C-alpha positions as CSV (number, residue, x, y, z in Angstrom):
1,X,-27.5,-73.4,0.8
2,X,-30.7,-75.4,0.9
3,X,-32.1,-73.1,3.7
4,X,-31.3,-70.1,1.6
5,X,-33.0,-71.6,-1.4
6,X,-36.1,-72.4,0.7
7,X,-36.2,-68.8,2.0
8,X,-35.8,-67.5,-1.5
9,X,-38.6,-69.7,-2.8
10,X,-40.8,-68.6,0.1
11,X,-40.1,-64.9,-0.6
12,X,-40.8,-65.5,-4.3
13,X,-44.2,-67.0,-3.6
14,X,-45.1,-64.3,-1.0
15,X,-44.2,-61.5,-3.5
16,X,-46.3,-63.3,-6.2
17,X,-49.2,-63.7,-3.8
18,X,-49.0,-60.1,-2.7
19,X,-49.0,-58.8,-6.3
20,X,-51.6,-61.2,-7.7
21,X,-53.8,-60.9,-4.6
22,X,-53.7,-57.1,-4.8
23,X,-54.7,-57.2,-8.5
24,X,-57.6,-59.5,-7.7
25,X,-58.7,-57.2,-4.9
26,X,-58.7,-54.2,-7.1
27,X,-60.4,-55.9,-10.0
28,X,-63.0,-57.9,-8.0
29,X,-63.7,-55.5,-5.1
30,X,-62.5,-51.9,-5.5
31,X,-63.5,-51.3,-9.2
32,X,-67.0,-52.7,-8.9
33,X,-67.6,-50.8,-5.7
34,X,-66.4,-47.6,-7.3
35,X,-68.7,-48.1,-10.3
36,X,-71.7,-48.1,-7.9
37,X,-70.6,-45.1,-5.9
38,X,-69.8,-41.5,-6.3
39,X,-68.1,-41.2,-9.7
40,X,-66.4,-37.9,-8.8
41,X,-64.8,-39.4,-5.8
42,X,-63.8,-42.5,-7.7
43,X,-61.0,-40.7,-9.6
44,X,-59.3,-39.5,-6.4
45,X,-59.7,-42.9,-4.8
46,X,-58.3,-44.7,-7.8
47,X,-55.4,-42.3,-8.0
48,X,-54.5,-42.8,-4.3
49,X,-55.0,-46.6,-4.3
50,X,-53.2,-46.8,-7.6
51,X,-50.2,-45.0,-6.4
52,X,-50.0,-47.1,-3.2
53,X,-50.5,-50.4,-5.0
54,X,-48.1,-49.3,-7.8
55,X,-45.3,-49.1,-5.2
56,X,-46.2,-52.5,-3.7
57,X,-46.4,-54.0,-7.2
58,X,-43.0,-52.8,-8.4
59,X,-41.3,-53.8,-5.1
60,X,-42.8,-57.2,-5.7
61,X,-41.5,-57.3,-9.3
62,X,-38.0,-56.5,-7.9
63,X,-38.2,-59.3,-5.4
64,X,-39.5,-61.7,-8.1
65,X,-36.6,-60.8,-10.3
66,X,-34.0,-61.3,-7.6
67,X,-35.5,-64.5,-6.1
68,X,-36.4,-66.0,-9.4
69,X,-32.9,-65.5,-10.7
70,X,-31.4,-67.0,-7.5
71,X,-33.9,-69.9,-7.6
72,X,-32.9,-70.7,-11.2
73,X,-29.3,-70.5,-10.3
74,X,-29.7,-73.0,-7.5
75,X,-31.5,-75.3,-9.9
76,X,-28.5,-75.1,-12.3
77,X,-29.8,-72.6,-14.8
78,X,-27.1,-70.1,-15.8
79,X,-27.1,-67.3,-18.4
80,X,-25.2,-69.6,-20.8
81,X,-27.9,-72.2,-20.3
82,X,-30.2,-70.1,-22.5
83,X,-27.7,-70.6,-25.4
84,X,-27.9,-74.4,-25.0
85,X,-30.3,-75.7,-27.7
86,X,-30.8,-79.0,-26.0
87,X,-31.9,-77.3,-22.8
88,X,-34.1,-74.8,-24.7
89,X,-35.8,-77.8,-26.4
90,X,-36.5,-79.6,-23.1
91,X,-39.7,-79.3,-21.1
92,X,-37.9,-77.3,-18.4
93,X,-36.4,-75.0,-21.0
94,X,-39.8,-74.4,-22.6
95,X,-41.4,-73.6,-19.3
96,X,-38.7,-71.3,-18.0
97,X,-38.4,-69.4,-21.3
98,X,-42.2,-69.1,-21.5
99,X,-42.4,-67.8,-17.9
100,X,-39.7,-65.3,-18.6
101,X,-41.4,-64.1,-21.7
102,X,-44.8,-63.7,-20.0
103,X,-43.1,-61.9,-17.1
104,X,-41.5,-59.5,-19.6
105,X,-45.0,-58.9,-21.0
106,X,-46.3,-58.3,-17.4
107,X,-43.6,-55.7,-16.8
108,X,-44.4,-53.9,-20.1
109,X,-48.2,-53.9,-19.6
110,X,-47.7,-52.8,-15.9
111,X,-45.4,-50.0,-17.0
112,X,-48.0,-48.7,-19.5
113,X,-50.9,-49.1,-17.0
114,X,-49.1,-47.8,-13.9
115,X,-47.1,-44.9,-15.3
116,X,-49.2,-43.7,-18.3
117,X,-52.7,-44.9,-18.8
118,X,-53.8,-45.4,-15.1
119,X,-52.7,-42.0,-13.9
120,X,-54.3,-40.3,-17.0
121,X,-57.6,-42.2,-16.5
122,X,-57.7,-41.4,-12.8
123,X,-57.1,-37.7,-13.5
124,X,-59.8,-37.6,-16.2
125,X,-62.3,-39.4,-13.9
126,X,-61.5,-36.9,-11.2
127,X,-61.9,-33.9,-13.5
128,X,-65.1,-35.1,-15.3
129,X,-66.2,-38.6,-14.6
130,X,-68.9,-38.5,-17.3
131,X,-66.6,-37.3,-20.2
132,X,-66.0,-39.4,-23.2
133,X,-62.2,-39.2,-22.5
134,X,-62.7,-40.5,-18.9
135,X,-64.8,-43.4,-20.2
136,X,-62.3,-44.3,-22.9
137,X,-59.3,-44.2,-20.6
138,X,-61.1,-46.1,-17.8
139,X,-62.0,-48.8,-20.3
140,X,-58.5,-49.0,-21.6
141,X,-57.0,-49.2,-18.1
142,X,-59.5,-51.8,-17.2
143,X,-58.6,-54.0,-20.1
144,X,-54.9,-53.7,-19.4
145,X,-55.6,-54.7,-15.8
146,X,-57.6,-57.8,-17.0
147,X,-54.8,-58.8,-19.4
148,X,-52.3,-58.5,-16.6
149,X,-54.5,-60.7,-14.4
150,X,-54.5,-63.4,-17.2
151,X,-50.7,-63.1,-17.5
152,X,-50.4,-63.4,-13.7
153,X,-52.5,-66.6,-13.8
154,X,-50.3,-67.9,-16.6
155,X,-47.2,-67.2,-14.5
156,X,-48.6,-69.2,-11.6
157,X,-49.3,-72.2,-13.9
158,X,-45.9,-71.9,-15.5
159,X,-44.2,-71.8,-12.0
160,X,-46.0,-75.0,-11.1
161,X,-44.9,-76.6,-14.4
162,X,-41.3,-75.6,-13.8
163,X,-41.3,-77.4,-10.5
164,X,-43.7,-80.3,-11.3
165,X,-43.3,-80.7,-15.1
166,X,-45.8,-80.5,-17.9
C-alpha cells in the first residue's frame, strides 16, 4: 500500500506542476509576447493554445481529484471525517477543508475562463483586436487567469501545510 501511496502522491504533484507550470508559462511568456506582436494573429494563437491547454488542465484536475481523494483516504480521512467537529477544528481539518474550498473555486473560475470567457475573448480578438469588446473580454479573461494563479499558489501552500503542519 505504501508504494501505491507514493505513486499517487507523485502523480498528484506532477499533475499540479503541469497545471501550475502551464499557467505560469501562459501568463509570464505567451501573453506578454502576444501583446508585442501581431494583434490579429494573437486571437487565433490564443484560441489554439487555449484549447490545447484547456484539455491538459482538465485532465490534470481529474488526476488531482482522484489522487487527492486516495491520498486523503490513505491518511485516514474519510467522507464521514468531514462531519467530525473535532477533526474539522484541528489544524489538519482546517488545512484540508480550506484546500478543498480553494480547489472548488479553481474549478469554478477555470470553467468560466475556459468554456465561456476565454473562447469569447479569443474570438473577439481574432475578429477585431482593437474593438472595445475585445479589450474588455481580454482584460476580464486576464484577471480570471491571475486570480487562478493566486489560487494555485494557495493550493501549493496548503498542500505543504497538510503534510508539514501550520
